C-alpha positions as CSV (number, residue, x, y, z in Angstrom):
1,M,0.0,0.0,0.0
2,K,2.8,2.4,0.9
3,M,4.5,2.0,-2.5
4,F,1.2,2.6,-4.3
5,C,0.5,5.7,-2.2
6,L,4.0,7.1,-2.9
7,L,3.5,6.5,-6.7
8,N,0.1,8.1,-6.6
9,K,1.4,11.1,-4.7
10,S,4.3,11.6,-7.2
11,V,1.8,11.4,-10.2
12,N,-0.4,14.0,-8.6
13,L,2.5,16.3,-7.9
14,L,3.5,16.1,-11.5
15,L,0.0,16.8,-12.7
16,G,-0.2,19.8,-10.3
17,K,2.9,21.2,-11.9
18,Y,1.4,20.6,-15.4
19,Y,-1.9,22.3,-14.5
20,Q,0.2,25.3,-13.2
21,V,2.1,25.6,-16.4
22,V,-0.6,24.9,-19.0
23,V,-3.2,27.4,-17.7
24,S,-2.4,30.9,-18.7
25,K,-2.5,33.8,-16.2
26,K,-5.1,35.5,-18.5
27,A,-7.5,32.5,-18.2
28,V,-7.1,32.4,-14.5
29,K,-7.8,36.1,-14.2
30,Q,-10.8,36.0,-16.5
31,S,-12.5,33.1,-14.7
32,K,-14.4,33.8,-11.5
33,L,-14.4,31.2,-8.7
34,V,-16.9,31.6,-6.0
35,M,-16.9,29.5,-2.8
36,T,-20.1,29.0,-0.7
37,L,-19.5,28.7,3.0
38,L,-21.9,27.4,5.6
39,A,-21.1,27.9,9.3
40,R,-22.4,27.8,12.8
41,D,-20.3,28.5,15.9
42,E,-16.9,28.2,14.1
43,A,-15.1,31.2,15.4
44,D,-11.9,29.3,16.1
45,I,-11.4,28.5,12.4
46,I,-13.6,30.6,10.2
47,E,-11.1,33.4,9.6
48,A,-8.3,31.1,8.6
49,N,-10.8,29.3,6.3
50,I,-11.7,32.6,4.5
51,L,-8.1,33.8,4.2
52,F,-6.7,30.5,3.0
53,H,-9.2,30.1,0.2
54,L,-8.9,33.7,-0.9
55,S,-5.2,33.0,-1.2
56,R,-5.8,29.8,-3.3
57,G,-7.8,31.2,-6.2
58,V,-11.2,32.1,-4.7
59,D,-12.4,35.4,-5.9
60,F,-15.6,35.8,-3.8
61,I,-17.5,34.0,-1.0
62,V,-21.2,33.6,-0.4
63,A,-21.7,32.6,3.2
64,T,-24.5,31.6,5.4
65,D,-24.3,31.9,9.2
66,N,-26.8,29.6,10.9
67,G,-27.5,31.5,14.1
68,S,-24.0,31.5,15.6
69,S,-23.5,32.7,19.1
70,D,-19.7,32.7,19.4
71,G,-18.6,35.6,17.2
72,T,-18.6,33.7,13.9
73,A,-21.1,36.2,12.4
74,D,-19.0,39.1,13.4
75,I,-16.0,37.7,11.5
76,L,-18.1,37.1,8.5
77,R,-19.5,40.7,8.7
78,K,-15.9,42.0,8.7
79,Y,-15.2,40.3,5.3
80,E,-18.6,41.5,4.0
81,K,-17.5,45.0,4.7
82,R,-14.3,44.4,2.8
83,G,-16.3,43.5,-0.3
84,V,-15.2,39.9,-0.6
85,L,-18.2,38.2,1.0
86,H,-22.0,38.1,0.7
87,L,-23.6,37.2,4.0
88,I,-26.9,35.4,4.6
89,H,-28.3,35.1,8.1
90,E,-30.3,31.8,8.5
91,P,-31.7,31.4,12.0
92,S,-33.6,28.2,11.4
93,R,-32.8,25.2,13.6
94,V,-34.1,22.8,10.9
95,F,-30.8,21.9,9.1
96,D,-31.9,22.0,5.5
97,Q,-28.4,21.9,4.3
98,A,-28.9,21.2,0.6
99,A,-31.5,23.9,0.3
100,W,-29.2,26.5,2.0
101,V,-26.2,25.5,-0.1
102,N,-28.0,25.6,-3.4
103,R,-29.5,29.0,-2.4
104,M,-25.9,30.3,-2.0
105,G,-24.9,28.6,-5.3
106,R,-27.6,30.3,-7.3
107,I,-26.6,33.7,-5.8
108,A,-23.0,33.0,-6.7
109,H,-24.1,32.3,-10.3
110,N,-26.9,34.7,-10.9
111,Q,-25.8,37.7,-8.8
112,Y,-22.0,37.4,-8.8
113,G,-21.3,35.8,-12.2
114,A,-19.5,32.7,-11.0
115,D,-17.9,30.6,-13.7
116,L,-16.7,28.0,-11.2
117,V,-18.0,27.1,-7.7
118,F,-17.5,24.8,-4.8
119,H,-19.4,24.4,-1.5
120,C,-17.3,24.5,1.7
121,D,-18.0,23.9,5.3
122,A,-16.1,25.9,7.9
123,D,-14.0,22.9,8.9
124,E,-12.8,22.1,5.4
125,F,-9.7,23.5,3.7
126,W,-9.5,22.8,-0.1
127,Y,-5.8,22.4,-0.9
128,P,-4.7,22.7,-4.5
129,G,-1.3,21.2,-5.2
130,S,-0.9,23.5,-8.2
131,G,-1.5,26.6,-6.1
132,S,-4.9,27.6,-7.4
133,L,-8.3,25.9,-7.1
134,K,-9.0,27.2,-10.6
135,N,-6.1,25.5,-12.4
136,E,-7.3,21.9,-12.8
137,L,-10.8,22.8,-14.0
138,L,-9.4,25.2,-16.6
139,A,-6.8,22.7,-17.7
140,R,-9.4,20.0,-18.3
141,P,-11.8,21.6,-20.9
142,L,-14.0,18.5,-21.3
143,V,-14.7,18.1,-17.6
144,D,-17.6,20.0,-15.9
145,V,-17.4,18.5,-12.4
146,L,-14.4,17.3,-10.4
147,S,-14.7,15.1,-7.3
148,A,-12.0,16.0,-4.7
149,K,-10.8,13.5,-2.1
150,V,-11.5,14.3,1.6
151,V,-8.7,13.7,4.1
152,N,-9.8,13.6,7.7
153,V,-7.4,15.2,10.1
154,I,-7.0,13.6,13.6
155,L,-5.8,15.0,16.8
156,R,-3.0,13.5,19.0
157,N,-4.8,12.3,22.1
158,R,-3.9,14.3,25.2
159,N,-7.0,13.2,27.3
160,G,-8.9,16.5,27.0
161,E,-5.8,18.8,26.9
162,E,-5.5,18.9,23.1
163,R,-4.3,22.2,21.6
164,F,-5.6,23.0,18.1
165,P,-4.1,23.3,15.6
166,F,-0.8,22.1,17.0
167,D,-2.1,18.6,17.9
168,A,-3.7,18.1,14.5
169,I,-0.8,16.0,13.3
170,Y,-2.4,12.9,11.7
171,A,-3.8,12.9,8.1
172,A,-5.9,9.8,7.1
173,T,-4.5,9.8,3.6
174,N,-5.3,6.1,3.0
175,P,-8.5,5.6,5.0
176,L,-10.2,2.3,6.0
177,P,-13.0,1.2,3.7
178,K,-16.3,3.1,4.0
179,S,-18.3,-0.2,4.2
180,R,-16.7,-1.0,7.5
181,K,-17.7,2.3,8.9
182,K,-21.4,1.5,8.6
183,S,-21.0,-1.6,10.8
184,Q,-19.2,0.5,13.4
185,L,-22.0,3.0,13.4
186,S,-24.5,0.3,14.1
187,Q,-22.6,-0.8,17.3
188,D,-23.3,0.6,20.7
189,R,-19.5,0.8,21.3
190,H,-16.6,0.9,18.8
191,E,-12.9,0.9,19.4
192,T,-11.7,2.4,16.0
193,S,-11.7,6.1,15.5
194,L,-14.6,6.9,13.1
195,L,-12.3,9.5,11.4
196,L,-10.1,6.7,10.0
197,Y,-12.8,5.7,7.6
198,K,-13.1,6.9,4.0
199,H,-15.2,10.1,3.6
200,A,-17.2,10.7,0.5
201,G,-15.6,13.2,-1.9
202,K,-16.7,16.8,-2.5
203,V,-17.4,18.5,-5.9
204,I,-16.0,21.6,-7.5
205,Y,-17.5,22.5,-10.9
206,K,-18.0,24.7,-13.9
207,L,-21.3,26.7,-14.4
208,R,-21.1,26.9,-18.2
209,K,-24.5,25.1,-18.4
210,G,-26.1,27.2,-15.7
211,Y,-26.2,26.4,-12.0
212,L,-25.9,22.7,-11.1
213,P,-27.6,21.9,-7.8
214,V,-25.8,19.6,-5.3
215,G,-27.3,17.0,-3.1
216,W,-27.0,16.6,0.6
217,G,-23.4,16.9,1.8
218,N,-22.1,18.5,-1.4
219,H,-20.8,15.1,-2.6
220,S,-22.5,15.1,-6.0
221,I,-24.6,16.9,-8.5
222,R,-28.3,16.4,-8.1
223,M,-29.7,15.0,-11.3
224,S,-33.2,16.0,-12.6
225,K,-35.2,15.8,-15.8
226,E,-34.5,19.4,-16.5
227,L,-30.7,19.1,-16.1
228,S,-28.7,18.5,-19.2
229,S,-25.8,16.0,-19.2
230,Y,-22.4,16.9,-17.8
231,Y,-19.0,15.3,-17.7
232,S,-17.3,14.4,-14.4
233,G,-13.9,13.3,-13.3
234,T,-11.7,12.8,-10.3
235,S,-9.4,15.6,-9.2
236,H,-5.7,14.9,-9.2
237,D,-4.8,18.3,-7.8
238,I,-7.2,19.1,-4.9
239,N,-7.6,17.4,-1.5
240,V,-10.1,18.6,1.1
241,F,-8.5,18.6,4.5
242,H,-11.3,18.1,7.1
243,F,-10.9,19.2,10.7
244,P,-14.2,18.1,12.4
245,V,-12.8,17.6,15.9
246,R,-10.6,20.4,17.2
247,G,-11.0,20.1,21.0
248,F,-13.5,18.8,23.5
249,G,-15.4,22.1,24.0
250,Q,-15.7,22.5,20.2
251,F,-16.7,18.9,19.8
252,V,-19.5,19.3,22.4
253,K,-20.9,22.4,20.7
254,R,-20.6,20.8,17.2
255,T,-22.4,17.7,18.3
256,A,-25.2,19.6,20.0
257,N,-25.7,21.9,17.1
258,H,-25.5,19.3,14.3
259,G,-27.5,16.8,16.3
260,E,-30.4,19.1,16.9
261,G,-30.4,20.5,13.4
262,H,-30.3,17.0,11.8
263,Q,-33.0,15.7,14.1
264,N,-35.3,18.6,13.3
265,F,-34.7,18.2,9.6
266,H,-35.4,14.4,9.5
267,G,-38.8,15.2,11.1
268,T,-39.8,17.3,8.0
269,A,-41.2,16.1,4.7
270,A,-38.0,17.1,2.9
271,G,-35.9,15.1,5.3
272,A,-38.1,12.0,5.6
273,G,-36.4,10.3,2.7
274,L,-32.9,11.0,3.9
275,S,-32.7,8.9,7.0
276,D,-29.3,7.5,5.9
277,K,-27.8,10.9,5.8
278,G,-25.9,12.3,8.8
279,L,-25.6,8.9,10.5
280,L,-22.4,9.9,12.2
281,N,-23.9,13.1,13.6
282,K,-26.9,11.1,14.8
283,K,-24.6,8.6,16.6
284,W,-22.6,11.4,18.2
285,Y,-25.8,13.2,19.3
286,E,-27.1,10.0,20.9
287,I,-23.8,9.7,22.8
288,Y,-23.9,13.4,23.8
289,K,-27.4,12.9,25.3
290,S,-26.2,9.9,27.2
291,G,-23.5,11.9,28.9
292,K,-20.6,9.9,27.4
293,L,-19.3,12.2,24.8
294,F,-15.9,12.6,26.4
295,D,-15.3,8.8,25.9
296,E,-16.2,9.2,22.2
297,F,-13.9,12.2,21.9
298,N,-11.0,10.2,23.3
299,R,-11.7,7.3,20.8
300,L,-11.7,9.7,17.9
301,N,-8.2,11.0,18.7
302,M,-5.0,9.0,18.3
303,T,-3.2,7.5,21.3
304,E,0.5,6.8,20.8
305,S,0.0,3.0,20.5
306,E,-3.0,3.4,18.1
307,A,-1.1,5.9,16.0
308,K,1.9,3.6,15.7
309,K,-0.4,0.8,14.4
310,R,-2.0,3.0,11.8
311,L,1.3,4.6,10.7
312,D,2.8,1.1,10.2
313,T,-0.1,0.1,7.9
314,G,-0.1,3.4,6.0
315,V,-3.6,4.5,7.0
316,I,-2.4,7.8,8.5
317,T,0.7,9.9,8.1
318,T,2.5,12.6,10.0
319,K,4.6,13.6,7.0
320,D,2.0,15.3,4.7
321,R,3.5,18.6,3.8
322,R,0.1,20.1,3.0
323,L,-1.2,19.4,6.5
324,Q,1.9,21.0,8.0
325,V,1.3,24.1,5.8
326,L,-2.3,24.2,6.9
327,V,-1.6,23.8,10.6
328,D,0.8,26.8,10.4
329,F,-1.7,28.8,8.4
330,I,-4.5,28.1,10.9
331,A,-2.3,29.1,13.8
332,H,-1.1,32.3,12.1
333,P,-3.5,33.2,9.2
334,Q,-2.7,36.9,9.0
335,R,1.1,36.3,9.1
336,N,0.9,33.7,6.4
337,L,-1.2,35.9,4.2
338,T,1.4,38.7,4.2
339,S,4.6,36.5,4.1
């Protein structure tokens, strides 16, 4: 597995260099990439998210704040005043994620003239090896939609004393099969960190055929009778680094917010047919209500012995340069922007 991973990494690095060279500066400048951003109580990471993506090819952001109470909305308003962000306030506690994201996507296309778009959560950092999130789509003229691999980032276990981002040292670059994750979710207790399992990819795409709506989770384009055909491919340049667990206090708030929102949504007509969505958030919410969330938090993070086992099998790594860049950026976003 390690040899295959090294070969795949080398190929992707070469392709990143190719995309960087083959796309003209004029083409990059003429195309407009808009990112949508959905957030609730993400003040610890939201500014780094905004600044990182603006430094990697994003021209404008359409953001929705879902009733934050921790200062997230104030940070978003700061960038709205700077003219790089359109802010929507969504107070509903019914987490109709796909509807909110597609509302932002249509605003990006209709109001701000987006040529390219992707939908980001506050805990996701879309990392282009070529330097710009525009490059690969522009370098592949026949492709409309690219699916980018998601890499879960896992904390070093310090029994509740974790420091983010400095303890975010493990990248699950070769995750365990997704099929095994479902059996873990069905168990009352599991021993393996659920962040070690494969996460569904996320899409970034062109809008040359009009706005393409996404389904729940931003994993794919939602097909309909009205939608014309499109061409899709796998991204060789972009990985989405995912930081869902950043400390126990943050994890408690995340679990309560997501759990309540998902529970309310699944009780609606729109959510009735999506009972298989958000299974992980549902499980965490059940654990939260049972008062045992700290045990789950510890299982998600990597102890030294568990990390050694997963490092030896190549499931995780501590040597991913992109993660090291991101940890430094998150710790010092303003310094990295000006350096």
